[in-house]
C-alpha positions as CSV (number, residue, x, y, z in Angstrom):
1,L,2.6,-13.5,14.6
2,V,2.0,-14.0,18.3
3,H,3.1,-11.8,21.2
4,Y,2.7,-12.6,24.9
5,G,4.0,-10.9,28.0
6,E,4.7,-7.3,28.7
7,D,3.5,-5.6,25.5
8,E,1.9,-2.2,26.0
9,P,-1.9,-2.1,25.7
10,L,-3.1,-1.0,22.2
11,T,-5.3,1.8,23.5
12,K,-4.2,4.6,21.2
13,T,-4.8,4.7,17.5
14,K,-1.2,5.4,16.6
15,R,0.0,2.4,18.7
16,L,-2.6,0.1,17.2
17,L,-1.6,1.2,13.7
18,A,2.1,0.7,14.5
19,Y,1.4,-2.8,15.8
20,L,-0.8,-3.8,12.8
21,T,1.6,-2.4,10.2
22,Q,4.9,-3.5,11.7
23,G,6.8,-5.7,9.3
24,L,4.2,-5.6,6.5
25,P,5.6,-5.1,3.0
26,D,4.7,-1.8,1.2
27,S,2.5,-3.5,-1.3
28,T,0.0,-1.9,-3.7
29,E,-2.2,-4.9,-3.2
30,E,-5.0,-4.4,-0.7
31,S,-5.1,-6.7,2.4
32,F,-7.3,-7.2,5.4
33,W,-5.9,-7.8,8.9
34,I,-7.2,-8.2,12.4
35,V,-5.4,-8.0,15.7
36,C,-6.9,-10.0,18.6
37,M,-6.4,-8.7,22.1
38,N,-7.0,-9.7,25.7
39,P,-9.3,-7.7,28.1
40,K,-6.5,-5.3,28.9
41,R,-6.0,-4.6,25.1
42,R,-2.7,-6.4,25.0
43,P,-2.2,-8.2,21.6
44,I,-2.6,-11.9,21.3
45,C,-2.1,-12.2,17.5
46,R,-2.2,-10.5,14.2
47,L,-3.9,-12.3,11.3
48,R,-4.3,-11.6,7.6
49,L,-7.7,-12.6,6.4
50,G,-7.5,-11.7,2.8
51,T,-5.6,-10.0,0.0
52,G,-6.4,-8.6,-3.4
53,P,-8.6,-5.9,-5.0
54,L,-11.8,-5.1,-3.1
55,V,-10.7,-7.3,-0.3
56,V,-13.3,-5.8,2.1
57,T,-16.1,-7.3,0.0
58,R,-14.7,-10.8,0.4
59,V,-14.1,-10.7,4.2
60,G,-17.2,-11.2,6.3
61,V,-18.3,-10.8,9.9
62,R,-18.3,-14.6,10.4
63,Q,-14.7,-15.0,9.2
64,I,-13.5,-12.2,11.5
65,F,-15.3,-13.5,14.6
66,H,-14.2,-17.0,13.8
67,A,-10.6,-15.9,14.1
68,A,-11.3,-13.8,17.2
69,L,-13.1,-16.7,19.0
70,L,-10.3,-19.1,18.1
71,A,-7.8,-16.7,19.7
72,E,-10.1,-16.3,22.7
73,A,-10.0,-12.5,22.1
74,R,-11.9,-10.1,24.3
75,A,-11.2,-7.2,21.9
76,F,-10.1,-6.9,18.3
77,A,-9.3,-4.3,15.7
78,C,-9.4,-4.4,11.9
79,L,-7.0,-2.9,9.3
80,R,-7.7,-2.6,5.6
81,T,-4.6,-1.5,3.6
82,A,-5.5,0.9,0.9
83,S,-4.1,1.5,-2.5
84,E,-5.7,4.9,-3.1
85,P,-3.6,8.0,-2.4
86,V,-5.9,9.1,0.5
87,P,-7.4,6.3,2.6
88,Q,-11.1,6.6,2.9
89,S,-14.0,4.4,3.7
90,S,-16.2,2.8,1.1
91,P,-19.8,1.6,1.4
92,A,-18.5,-1.9,1.8
93,D,-16.5,-0.8,4.8
94,G,-19.6,0.8,6.2
95,R,-21.6,-2.4,5.8
96,L,-18.8,-4.5,7.4
97,I,-18.3,-2.2,10.4
98,F,-22.1,-2.1,11.0
99,G,-22.2,-6.0,11.1
100,L,-19.0,-6.1,13.3
101,S,-20.3,-3.6,15.8
102,E,-23.7,-5.3,16.1
103,T,-22.2,-8.7,16.5
104,A,-19.5,-7.5,18.9
105,N,-22.2,-5.9,21.2
106,H,-24.2,-9.2,21.3
107,M,-21.1,-11.3,22.0
108,G,-19.5,-9.1,24.6
109,I,-16.3,-8.6,22.5
110,E,-14.9,-5.1,22.2
111,L,-14.4,-3.7,18.7
112,A,-11.5,-1.4,19.4
113,D,-11.2,0.3,15.9
114,Y,-11.5,-0.2,12.2
115,L,-8.5,1.4,10.3
116,I,-7.9,2.0,6.6
117,A,-4.3,2.8,6.0
118,K,-1.8,3.4,3.1
119,L,1.3,1.5,4.2
120,D,4.0,3.5,2.4
121,T,2.9,6.8,3.9
122,L,1.1,5.6,7.0
123,D,-1.8,7.9,6.2
124,Y,-4.9,6.4,7.8
125,H,-8.6,6.7,8.5
126,S,-9.8,5.6,11.9
127,W,-13.5,5.0,12.5
128,R,-13.0,5.7,16.2
129,E,-11.1,9.0,15.7
130,H,-13.7,10.2,13.2
131,G,-16.5,10.0,15.7
132,H,-18.3,6.9,14.4
133,R,-20.1,5.9,17.6
134,A,-21.1,2.5,16.3
135,L,-17.9,1.2,17.8
């Protein structure tokens, strides 16, 4: 899914969540997505990097940055769809976000946010909103 042109910048969490979840089926299966953005935070593309139980343990920093570099992104955000009633982070999410933030700082690419969302209710957990300053 690629958008070019006059799309609004994805600077607010709700706007970013709406872009990432638009058109996704309400599935109980977990999936992991990234959105690549230009320097003004306008979307370039949205990519699914994995599906299935415990998807966050199978998606790695290298795979995420590979996709971001191929899209020539200057910023990116991640979304993990959740099957639990209340979306919450896991230790695997914490390890991944630490690796992403460290690598993003070294490469000069902005990590906009890391979201965990339940698609049918759109309940979500945002690392940026919850004060995690590693981003």
